[in-house]
C-alpha positions, -999 to +999 in steps of 0.1 A: +031+245-182+049+236-149+079+257-139+112+241-145+138+241-117+163+257-139+138+275-162+128+311-166+116+333-137+095+354-161+076+344-193+061+370-216+033+359-239+026+378-271+001+371-298+013+385-332-007+392-364+003+417-391+023+437-366+055+444-386+051+482-382+056+482-344+066+448-331+104+453-331+101+484-308+078+465-284+101+434-283+131+455-275+112+473-247+103+439-232+137+423-235+154+452-218+136+442-186+140+405-187+167+384-171+192+362-190+171+331-185+137+346-190+116+340-221+095+360-246+070+337-264+058+352-296+031+332-315+024+345-350-012+339-361-005+334-398+004+370-406+001+381-442+028+408-438+065+403-428+059+402-390+078+369-387+108+383-406+109+414-383+110+391-352+137+369-367+159+400-372+162+403-334+191+381-324+182+371-289+180+336-275+152+346-251+127+348-279+107+317-286+089+322-320+061+298-327+038+298-358+002+288-359-007+265-388-039+284-394-054+317-382-072+310-349-076+345-335-059+364-307-077+347-278-068+312-288-033+324-297-028+338-262-041+306-248-015+287-267+012+311-255+001+308-219+001+271-220+036+271-235+050+294-208+075+280-182+082+309-159+070+314-124+055+348-134+037+351-167+029+384-184+007+392-214+019+416-241+004+432-272+026+435-303+022+472-308+026+488-273+057+497-253+066+487-218+078+515-195+109+509-173+102+492-140+071+472-152+085+437-147+100+445-113+067+461-100+044+433-113+067+405-102+067+420-067+029+421-067+027+385-078+047+374-047+014+378-027-013+375-054-023+352-083-032+380-107-019+415-111-034+443-132-019+477-138-029+509-157-024+521-192-014+554-206-018+564-242+015+564-260+025+600-269+000+615-244+017+615-210-008+614-182-037+604-205-050+571-191-076+547-205-111+547-190-117+534-155-082+533-141-075+508-113-067+519-077-048+499-051-077+499-026-098+480-051-076+449-047-097+435-018-131+445-032-136+412-050-173+410-053-176+447-062-148+442-088-168+413-104-199+434-106-181+464-120-162+443-145-195+428-158-209+463-159-179+475-179-167+498-150-133+482-143-103+489-165-087+455-169-065+452-200-046+420-208-016+439-220-013+453-185-018+420-166+002+391-153-004+359-134+014+333-115+022+300-133+003+281-107-028+301-115-028+287-151-038+253-136-074+267-134-072+295-159-061+274-189-072+261-213-093+292-218-130+281-216-147+272-250-173+300-247-145+326-246-145+342-280-131+375-267-120+392-234-093+369-222-082+398-200-116+400-183-116+363-178-084+364-159-095+394-139-129+378-130-112+345-120-086+363-099-113+382-081-136+351-077-107+332-061-098+361-039-062+369-050-057+399-073-035+429-069-041+463-085-012+486-094-019+523-097+012+529-118+013+528-155+027+494-167+019+497-205+021+526-230-008+517-253-004+526-290-037+537-305-041+530-342-068+518-367-059+481-363-061+477-325-077+444-316-094+460-286-109+494-293-112+520-265-147+531-275-178+513-261-194+486-282-230+483-291-254+472-262-263+438-278-227+429-282-219+440-247-248+418-233-235+388-254-200+394-240-212+395-204-233+363-208-202+346-221-181+359-192-206+346-166-205+312-183-167+312-182-166+323-146-188+294-136-165+270-155-135+286-137-150+282-103-159+246-110-123+240-120-110+256-089-133+234-067-124+202-085-087+211-082-089+219-045-075+253-054-057+274-028-050+309-038-017+326-031-034+349-005-048+318+013-014+302+013+003+333+028-025+336+055-020+299+064+018+304+067+012+334+088-011+317+112+010+286+113+040+307+123+020+321+153+007+287+164 
């Protein structure tokens, strides 16, 4: 998981499952923004269609294609991809969306001063139509309020529009055992709890809506939402314990220490 001295600057992690219809378009939209030494990690979760064959048709050395031996679900697949990443900056990607131009540049810049970055989504084919609860830049420093609103389902954090620093994966991975869904909210909550998250108001993902989306836009039933929030609180407590045991220092704290040190 540690960054190699001569390794990639950017790692992109994608969980794939029965995505043959759209995955090639998404892969090309990602590769067009990566440097020559960057990497796109695609882990196929035992697809029953020809997803793997579609990926193999793309002749690009930056693609690292890994295959799960059994179907483990998208959360555990993303966990495996994150732990396999080598880049300083690590982004999450869904198999069926598209990345608009400038995404990697904007999110990489944000991660120079934060451990987690989250941007907004637009619905593919519907310019200007954003998903519910879009993020605003001024929310970046409202950490406690962000945690409360995330647990109340009033913050628009989407994994496909997020990225983290490699260092942050020391406390974020492995994903906690109680986490059966919402790896994106886990990263957002931990980023807020440790005081280092940046919100981008710009669109960083064009989300394709279709009948097989793993994360639907509509609200779930109240019992399921309650179960999900209990799970997230459990995970957040685990994350904070990890950070404490690791003597975690966020990117924001590091920059503040450097700033004060230079004025000493």
